[in-house]
VMD Tcl script that draws the C-alpha trace (Angstrom):
set ca {
  {-0.18 -11.35 33.67}
  {0.06 -7.98 33.82}
  {-1.68 -5.57 31.48}
  {0.07 -2.41 30.34}
  {-1.30 0.38 28.19}
  {1.68 2.23 26.36}
  {0.76 4.89 23.92}
  {3.23 5.66 21.04}
  {2.39 8.90 19.64}
  {2.92 9.29 16.02}
  {4.23 12.41 14.37}
  {3.04 12.53 10.77}
  {5.12 15.19 8.60}
  {3.85 14.64 5.12}
  {6.37 16.41 2.20}
  {5.36 16.83 -1.58}
  {7.49 13.45 -2.59}
  {7.25 11.33 0.54}
  {5.88 11.24 3.93}
  {7.96 10.24 7.22}
  {6.62 8.72 10.38}
  {8.19 9.14 13.65}
  {7.42 7.10 16.76}
  {7.93 8.45 20.09}
  {7.59 6.88 23.51}
  {4.63 8.97 25.25}
  {6.90 8.42 28.31}
  {9.90 7.31 29.66}
  {8.26 3.67 30.84}
  {9.98 0.62 29.25}
  {6.50 -0.38 27.85}
  {6.58 2.41 25.78}
  {10.12 2.28 24.39}
  {9.27 -1.32 23.85}
  {6.16 -0.13 21.44}
  {8.59 2.35 19.68}
  {11.15 -0.72 19.39}
  {8.62 -3.05 18.05}
  {7.21 -0.47 15.32}
  {10.62 0.41 13.92}
  {12.38 -2.67 14.27}
  {10.20 -5.37 14.66}
  {8.41 -7.76 17.68}
  {11.73 -9.49 17.93}
  {13.67 -6.74 18.87}
  {11.29 -5.38 21.25}
  {11.59 -9.26 22.83}
  {15.06 -8.99 22.86}
  {15.48 -5.25 24.41}
  {12.47 -6.01 26.91}
  {14.04 -9.50 28.48}
  {12.17 -10.24 31.72}
  {10.14 -7.15 31.08}
  {8.67 -8.11 27.59}
  {5.27 -9.61 28.07}
  {2.79 -10.36 25.30}
  {-0.05 -8.41 27.03}
  {1.54 -5.08 26.32}
  {-0.89 -2.70 24.81}
  {0.55 -0.10 21.94}
  {-2.38 2.14 20.82}
  {-4.80 -0.19 22.38}
  {-3.23 -3.27 20.05}
  {-1.47 -6.09 21.36}
  {2.50 -5.34 20.76}
  {2.72 -8.30 18.26}
  {-1.01 -6.94 16.33}
  {0.75 -3.24 16.40}
  {4.49 -4.30 15.35}
  {2.76 -6.37 12.43}
  {0.33 -3.59 11.29}
  {3.30 -0.89 11.45}
  {5.55 -3.14 9.19}
  {2.61 -3.76 6.43}
  {2.16 -0.32 6.32}
  {5.59 0.52 6.29}
  {5.58 -1.60 2.90}
  {6.09 0.95 -0.01}
  {3.77 0.03 -2.66}
  {5.67 0.75 -6.00}
  {3.72 2.01 -9.09}
  {2.63 -0.40 -11.74}
  {3.38 0.71 -15.25}
  {2.13 -1.59 -18.39}
  {3.72 -1.54 -22.30}
  {0.40 -2.28 -24.43}
  {1.30 -3.55 -27.57}
  {-0.70 -5.45 -30.69}
  {-1.09 -8.91 -29.93}
  {-1.43 -9.64 -33.58}
  {-1.80 -7.82 -36.90}
  {-5.30 -7.20 -36.54}
  {-7.05 -3.76 -36.90}
  {-8.84 -4.47 -33.76}
  {-5.56 -5.36 -32.00}
  {-4.12 -1.77 -33.09}
  {-7.56 0.16 -32.00}
  {-6.57 -1.47 -28.35}
  {-3.57 -0.08 -28.57}
  {-4.37 3.24 -29.86}
  {-7.31 3.53 -27.13}
  {-4.95 3.09 -24.58}
  {-2.25 5.90 -26.03}
  {-4.61 8.15 -26.98}
  {-7.89 7.88 -25.40}
  {-11.37 6.15 -27.16}
  {-12.23 9.63 -28.16}
  {-9.56 9.66 -30.70}
  {-10.76 6.39 -32.42}
  {-14.12 8.36 -33.32}
  {-16.33 5.42 -33.33}
  {-20.00 4.79 -32.14}
  {-20.26 3.83 -28.76}
  {-22.15 0.69 -29.58}
  {-18.94 -0.41 -32.16}
  {-16.60 0.28 -29.08}
  {-18.31 -1.91 -26.81}
  {-18.32 -4.79 -29.57}
  {-14.25 -4.86 -29.53}
  {-13.19 -7.05 -27.15}
  {-8.82 -6.46 -25.84}
  {-8.11 -9.47 -23.40}
  {-11.53 -10.16 -22.84}
  {-12.78 -6.87 -21.67}
  {-14.59 -4.37 -23.82}
  {-12.36 -1.74 -25.73}
  {-13.55 1.29 -23.15}
  {-12.77 -0.92 -19.95}
  {-9.69 -1.64 -21.23}
  {-8.51 1.79 -22.32}
  {-9.46 3.40 -18.80}
  {-7.67 0.42 -17.06}
  {-4.47 0.82 -18.90}
  {-4.59 4.21 -19.51}
  {-1.27 6.27 -18.63}
}
mol new
graphics top color blue
foreach p $ca { graphics top sphere $p radius 0.5 }
foreach p [lrange $ca 0 end-1] q [lrange $ca 1 end] { graphics top cylinder $p $q radius 0.2 }
display resetview
């Protein structure tokens, strides 16, 4: 089996709201182009385009083409921001304190540290809960 090293240059330009990654073949070889296809369209597209020239031992940026395509796909999947809606579980004053701590901060409660650490919200101490779910 032949081993070919095809290096793909990645040009990254970042903007305030999003970053765009462009894959450019280093040379005009079929192997460099297959690396770009694998990065952009996936391994199956590279196999189809390469036909008889496709070989599983093709290396892209030092990785086997299958690993390269898989890693690029995972990295390209957007991560959506998580938002929480915190509501009081019941009418107990502790539940109201948990909600208030998330919305206004622990300092707004004006309670001693020992007392804050004795209040539990969803199994966590109030300061930890507020820190986790604060906006």
